[in-house]
NUVEX-445072 format. One line per field, with one value per atom (N, C-alpha, C): residue number from 1; residue in three letters; atom name; x, y, z. Coordinates in nm, 4 decimals. Each point is the difference from the previous one (the first is absolute). Layout:
# NUVEX-445072
seq: NUM, ... .
type: ala, ... .
atom: CA, ... .
x: X, ... .
y: Y, ... .
z: Z, ... .
***
This chain:
# NUVEX-445072
seq: 1, 1, 1, 2, 2, 2, 3, 3, 3, 4, 4, 4, 5, 5, 5, 6, 6, 6, 7, 7, 7, 8, 8, 8, 9, 9, 9, 10, 10, 10, 11, 11, 11, 12, 12, 12, 13, 13, 13, 14, 14, 14, 15, 15, 15, 16, 16, 16, 17, 17, 17, 18, 18, 18, 19, 19, 19, 20, 20, 20, 21, 21, 21, 22, 22, 22, 23, 23, 23, 24, 24, 24, 25, 25, 25, 26, 26, 26, 27, 27, 27, 28, 28, 28, 29, 29, 29, 30, 30, 30, 31, 31, 31, 32, 32, 32, 33, 33, 33, 34, 34, 34, 35, 35, 35, 36, 36, 36, 37, 37, 37, 38, 38, 38, 39, 39, 39, 40, 40, 40, 41, 41, 41, 42, 42, 42, 43, 43, 43, 44, 44, 44, 45, 45, 45, 46, 46, 46, 47, 47, 47, 48, 48, 48, 49, 49, 49, 50, 50, 50, 51, 51, 51, 52, 52, 52, 53, 53, 53, 54, 54, 54, 55, 55, 55, 56, 56, 56, 57, 57, 57, 58, 58, 58, 59, 59, 59, 60, 60, 60, 61, 61, 61, 62, 62, 62, 63, 63, 63, 64, 64, 64, 65, 65, 65, 66, 66, 66, 67, 67, 67, 68, 68, 68, 69, 69, 69, 70, 70, 70, 71, 71, 71, 72, 72, 72, 73, 73, 73, 74, 74, 74, 75, 75, 75, 76, 76, 76, 77, 77, 77, 78, 78, 78, 79, 79, 79, 80, 80, 80, 81, 81, 81, 82, 82, 82, 83, 83, 83, 84, 84, 84, 85, 85, 85 .
type: met, met, met, leu, leu, leu, leu, leu, leu, his, his, his, ser, ser, ser, gln, gln, gln, leu, leu, leu, ser, ser, ser, asp, asp, asp, ser, ser, ser, glu, glu, glu, leu, leu, leu, arg, arg, arg, ser, ser, ser, lys, lys, lys, ile, ile, ile, arg, arg, arg, lys, lys, lys, gln, gln, gln, glu, glu, glu, ile, ile, ile, arg, arg, arg, leu, leu, leu, gly, gly, gly, gly, gly, gly, asn, asn, asn, lys, lys, lys, asn, asn, asn, leu, leu, leu, lys, lys, lys, leu, leu, leu, tyr, tyr, tyr, gly, gly, gly, leu, leu, leu, leu, leu, leu, gly, gly, gly, cys, cys, cys, arg, arg, arg, ser, ser, ser, gly, gly, gly, lys, lys, lys, arg, arg, arg, met, met, met, lys, lys, lys, lys, lys, lys, gly, gly, gly, asn, asn, asn, arg, arg, arg, val, val, val, phe, phe, phe, phe, phe, phe, thr, thr, thr, asn, asn, asn, glu, glu, glu, ser, ser, ser, glu, glu, glu, ala, ala, ala, leu, leu, leu, gln, gln, gln, asn, asn, asn, gly, gly, gly, tyr, tyr, tyr, arg, arg, arg, pro, pro, pro, cys, cys, cys, gly, gly, gly, his, his, his, cys, cys, cys, met, met, met, lys, lys, lys, glu, glu, glu, glu, glu, glu, tyr, tyr, tyr, gln, gln, gln, gln, gln, gln, trp, trp, trp, arg, arg, arg, leu, leu, leu, gln, gln, gln, gln, gln, gln, ile, ile, ile, his, his, his, his, his, his, leu, leu, leu, lys, lys, lys .
atom: N, CA, C, N, CA, C, N, CA, C, N, CA, C, N, CA, C, N, CA, C, N, CA, C, N, CA, C, N, CA, C, N, CA, C, N, CA, C, N, CA, C, N, CA, C, N, CA, C, N, CA, C, N, CA, C, N, CA, C, N, CA, C, N, CA, C, N, CA, C, N, CA, C, N, CA, C, N, CA, C, N, CA, C, N, CA, C, N, CA, C, N, CA, C, N, CA, C, N, CA, C, N, CA, C, N, CA, C, N, CA, C, N, CA, C, N, CA, C, N, CA, C, N, CA, C, N, CA, C, N, CA, C, N, CA, C, N, CA, C, N, CA, C, N, CA, C, N, CA, C, N, CA, C, N, CA, C, N, CA, C, N, CA, C, N, CA, C, N, CA, C, N, CA, C, N, CA, C, N, CA, C, N, CA, C, N, CA, C, N, CA, C, N, CA, C, N, CA, C, N, CA, C, N, CA, C, N, CA, C, N, CA, C, N, CA, C, N, CA, C, N, CA, C, N, CA, C, N, CA, C, N, CA, C, N, CA, C, N, CA, C, N, CA, C, N, CA, C, N, CA, C, N, CA, C, N, CA, C, N, CA, C, N, CA, C, N, CA, C, N, CA, C, N, CA, C, N, CA, C, N, CA, C, N, CA, C, N, CA, C, N, CA, C, N, CA, C .
x: 0.0741, -0.0723, 0.0602, -0.0267, 0.1024, -0.0896, 0.0432, -0.1077, 0.0610, -0.1166, -0.0240, 0.1801, -0.0233, 0.0179, 0.1660, 0.0487, 0.1640, 0.0258, -0.0641, 0.0395, -0.0001, 0.0753, 0.0075, -0.0642, -0.0547, -0.0648, 0.0526, 0.1028, 0.0750, 0.0361, 0.0417, 0.0129, -0.1910, -0.0672, -0.1349, -0.0195, 0.0267, -0.0600, 0.1050, 0.1076, 0.1134, -0.0042, -0.1016, -0.0100, -0.1204, -0.1233, -0.0875, 0.0041, 0.0997, 0.0533, 0.0233, 0.0713, 0.0974, -0.0928, -0.1109, -0.1442, 0.0648, 0.0339, 0.0473, -0.0987, -0.0278, -0.2086, -0.0458, -0.1196, -0.0968, -0.1241, -0.0619, -0.0876, 0.0283, -0.1456, 0.0436, -0.0697, -0.0297, -0.0775, 0.0402, -0.0705, -0.0863, 0.0552, 0.0707, 0.0896, -0.1371, -0.0585, -0.1033, -0.1159, -0.0457, -0.1309, 0.0804, 0.1003, 0.0652, -0.0962, 0.0527, -0.1029, 0.0951, -0.0019, 0.0645, -0.0680, 0.0913, -0.0975, 0.0889, 0.0127, 0.0406, 0.0223, 0.1416, 0.0114, -0.0348, -0.0759, -0.0907, -0.1551, -0.0010, -0.1582, 0.0047, -0.1182, -0.0382, 0.0249, -0.0674, 0.0052, 0.1415, 0.0903, 0.0997, 0.1319, -0.0676, 0.0507, 0.0148, -0.1666, -0.0618, 0.0810, 0.0241, 0.1092, 0.0962, 0.0492, 0.0812, 0.1850, 0.0962, 0.0915, 0.0948, -0.0682, 0.0828, -0.0694, -0.1458, -0.0623, 0.0348, 0.0906, -0.0069, 0.1176, -0.0049, 0.0639, -0.0081, 0.1132, -0.0192, 0.0607, -0.0531, 0.0396, 0.0331, 0.0427, 0.0467, -0.0650, -0.1055, -0.1342, -0.1050, -0.0793, -0.0842, 0.0407, 0.0514, 0.0511, 0.0534, 0.0871, 0.0962, -0.0995, -0.1097, -0.0883, -0.0932, -0.0192, -0.0966, 0.0775, 0.1099, 0.1014, 0.0744, -0.0777, 0.0007, -0.1006, -0.1104, -0.1625, -0.0397, 0.0061, -0.0797, -0.0997, -0.0993, -0.1157, -0.0592, -0.0669, 0.0477, -0.1112, 0.0003, -0.0784, -0.1530, -0.1100, -0.0919, -0.0563, 0.0843, -0.0480, 0.1085, 0.0930, 0.1350, -0.0290, -0.0499, 0.0626, -0.1376, -0.1153, -0.1125, 0.0153, 0.0759, -0.0487, 0.0602, 0.1702, 0.0765, -0.0624, -0.0506, -0.0690, -0.1556, -0.0472, -0.0882, 0.0427, 0.1126, 0.0282, 0.0595, 0.0894, 0.0209, -0.1209, -0.0600, -0.1483, -0.0707, 0.0019, -0.0469, 0.0631, 0.1416, 0.0601, -0.0282, -0.0162, -0.0240, -0.0738, -0.1337, -0.1157, 0.0352, 0.0725, -0.0098, 0.0570, 0.1314, 0.0991, -0.1083, -0.1159, -0.0772, -0.1183, 0.0156, -0.0765, 0.0516 .
y: -0.1579, 0.1774, 0.1119, 0.0802, 0.1052, 0.1097, 0.1305, 0.1319, 0.0924, 0.0272, 0.1560, 0.1082, -0.0044, 0.1309, 0.0113, -0.1619, -0.0397, -0.0248, 0.0284, -0.0219, 0.1549, 0.0502, 0.0860, -0.0140, 0.0932, 0.0150, -0.1749, 0.0685, -0.0939, -0.1316, -0.0145, -0.1729, -0.0623, 0.1052, -0.0871, -0.0027, 0.0673, -0.0199, -0.1207, -0.0719, -0.0399, -0.1163, -0.0358, -0.1506, -0.0003, 0.0676, -0.0056, -0.0634, 0.0817, -0.0971, -0.1583, -0.0030, -0.1092, -0.1609, 0.1195, -0.1461, -0.0054, 0.0517, -0.0200, 0.0638, 0.0946, 0.0259, -0.0113, -0.0777, -0.0232, 0.0351, 0.0122, 0.0317, 0.1193, 0.1242, 0.1158, -0.1252, 0.1509, -0.0746, 0.1688, -0.0641, 0.1869, -0.1076, 0.0688, -0.0445, 0.0384, 0.0617, 0.0488, -0.0902, -0.0270, -0.0424, -0.1991, -0.0307, -0.1154, -0.0600, 0.0641, -0.0852, 0.0874, -0.1640, 0.0046, 0.0793, -0.0258, 0.0356, 0.0033, 0.0043, 0.0737, 0.0928, 0.0186, 0.1205, 0.1510, -0.0496, 0.1074, 0.0177, -0.0541, 0.0076, 0.1473, 0.0624, 0.0990, 0.0424, -0.1005, 0.0578, -0.0518, -0.0858, 0.0461, 0.0754, 0.0773, 0.1229, 0.1344, -0.0007, 0.1410, -0.0168, -0.1159, -0.0150, 0.0929, 0.0676, 0.0913, -0.1126, -0.0160, -0.0003, -0.0877, 0.1012, -0.0609, -0.1501, -0.0365, -0.0857, -0.1392, 0.0628, -0.1511, -0.0661, -0.0843, -0.1639, -0.0787, -0.0129, -0.0931, -0.1805, -0.0793, -0.1318, -0.0540, -0.1321, -0.0643, -0.0786, -0.0625, -0.0772, -0.0198, -0.0716, -0.0190, -0.0665, -0.1331, -0.0758, 0.1129, 0.0956, 0.0840, 0.1016, 0.0520, 0.1053, -0.0812, -0.1471, -0.1056, -0.0148, 0.0004, -0.0498, 0.1180, 0.1499, 0.0818, 0.0345, -0.0482, -0.0069, 0.1014, 0.0267, 0.0812, -0.0968, 0.0473, -0.0450, 0.0616, -0.0714, 0.1035, 0.0633, 0.1233, 0.0899, 0.0131, -0.0186, -0.0111, 0.0687, 0.0937, 0.0531, -0.0184, -0.0352, -0.0365, -0.1914, -0.0097, -0.1570, -0.0711, 0.0235, -0.0410, -0.1673, -0.0644, -0.1575, -0.0719, 0.0722, -0.0180, 0.0289, 0.1324, 0.0673, -0.1313, -0.0379, -0.0899, -0.1186, -0.0780, -0.0868, -0.0014, 0.1680, -0.0344, 0.0348, 0.0938, 0.0126, -0.1618, -0.0589, -0.1250, -0.0631, -0.0351, -0.0458, 0.0227, 0.1408, 0.0748, -0.0579, 0.0367, -0.1000, -0.1344, -0.0631, -0.1534, 0.0020, 0.0984, -0.0060, 0.0209, 0.1026, 0.0618, -0.1562, -0.0396, -0.1580, -0.1036 .
z: 0.0177, -0.0528, 0.0365, -0.0656, -0.0129, -0.0306, 0.1258, 0.0153, -0.1314, -0.0144, -0.1224, 0.0427, 0.1398, 0.0725, -0.0221, -0.0480, 0.0434, -0.1193, -0.1098, -0.1982, -0.0439, -0.0988, -0.0777, -0.0985, -0.0687, -0.1451, -0.0593, -0.0358, -0.1011, 0.0502, 0.1119, 0.0713, -0.0432, 0.0442, 0.0023, -0.1547, -0.0978, -0.1300, -0.0468, 0.0583, -0.0756, 0.1089, 0.1010, 0.0358, -0.0862, -0.0030, -0.1031, -0.1218, -0.0585, -0.1291, 0.0110, 0.0855, 0.0220, 0.0680, 0.0295, 0.0751, 0.1211, 0.0552, 0.1383, 0.0946, -0.0546, 0.0892, -0.1192, 0.0543, -0.0684, 0.0245, 0.1302, 0.0734, 0.1090, -0.0299, 0.1425, 0.1333, 0.1311, 0.0708, 0.1203, 0.0865, 0.1209, 0.0869, 0.0710, 0.1236, 0.1126, 0.0102, 0.1184, -0.0089, -0.1246, -0.0386, -0.0006, -0.0192, 0.0121, -0.1561, -0.1362, -0.1454, -0.0731, -0.1084, -0.1097, -0.1120, -0.1171, -0.1340, -0.1085, -0.1613, -0.1018, 0.0188, -0.1002, 0.0344, -0.0611, -0.0850, -0.1087, 0.0570, 0.1554, 0.0850, -0.0044, -0.0638, 0.1161, 0.1405, 0.0635, 0.1309, 0.0621, -0.0458, 0.0564, -0.0838, -0.0625, -0.1381, 0.1544, 0.0492, 0.0460, 0.1622, 0.0597, 0.1301, -0.0043, 0.1593, 0.0143, 0.0104, -0.0490, -0.0650, 0.1297, 0.1407, 0.1212, 0.0574, -0.0823, 0.1082, -0.1614, -0.1526, -0.0251, -0.0174, -0.0070, -0.0400, -0.1096, 0.0117, -0.1333, -0.0168, -0.0480, -0.0096, -0.1421, 0.0243, -0.1023, -0.1089, 0.1098, -0.0538, 0.1027, 0.0202, 0.0599, 0.1432, -0.0553, 0.1243, 0.0894, -0.0241, 0.1263, 0.0479, -0.0750, 0.0755, 0.1441, -0.0810, 0.1007, 0.1037, -0.0063, 0.1261, 0.0783, -0.0213, 0.0389, 0.1004, -0.0541, 0.1126, -0.1036, -0.1430, -0.1108, -0.0614, -0.0545, -0.0325, -0.1679, -0.0597, -0.1252, -0.0084, -0.1391, 0.0021, -0.0576, 0.0507, -0.0556, -0.0857, -0.0878, -0.1027, -0.1721, 0.0505, -0.1281, 0.0139, 0.0880, -0.0026, 0.0574, -0.0205, 0.0739, 0.0076, -0.0798, -0.0275, 0.1052, 0.0466, 0.0923, 0.1382, 0.0330, 0.1075, 0.0242, -0.0541, 0.0038, 0.0542, -0.0369, 0.0605, 0.1204, 0.0144, 0.1433, 0.0503, -0.0408, 0.1282, 0.0461, -0.1342, 0.0411, 0.1579, -0.0534, 0.0774, 0.1597, 0.0499, 0.1172, 0.0409, -0.0362, 0.0502, -0.0279, -0.0156, 0.0299, 0.1280, 0.0250, 0.1231, 0.1633, -0.0539, 0.0466, 0.1111, -0.0893, 0.0059, 0.0437 .
***
């Protein structure tokens, strides 16, 4: 997990080009999504984190975005419901 506030703009672009960064997340809300998500683009830089893949985001306790990752979010939600039963 990388914090946006610790990356320069050129480092960020380079890591995205090299596909070292594929997903973005909100550290306060503990959710992740696609880099092009409208919701993600509106968040403050200080709240933004980046992940290489979904498993990294999940291992850090983040959940999928309900806007840009609808199917993944629904699967995550069903898992949460089953854990409550």
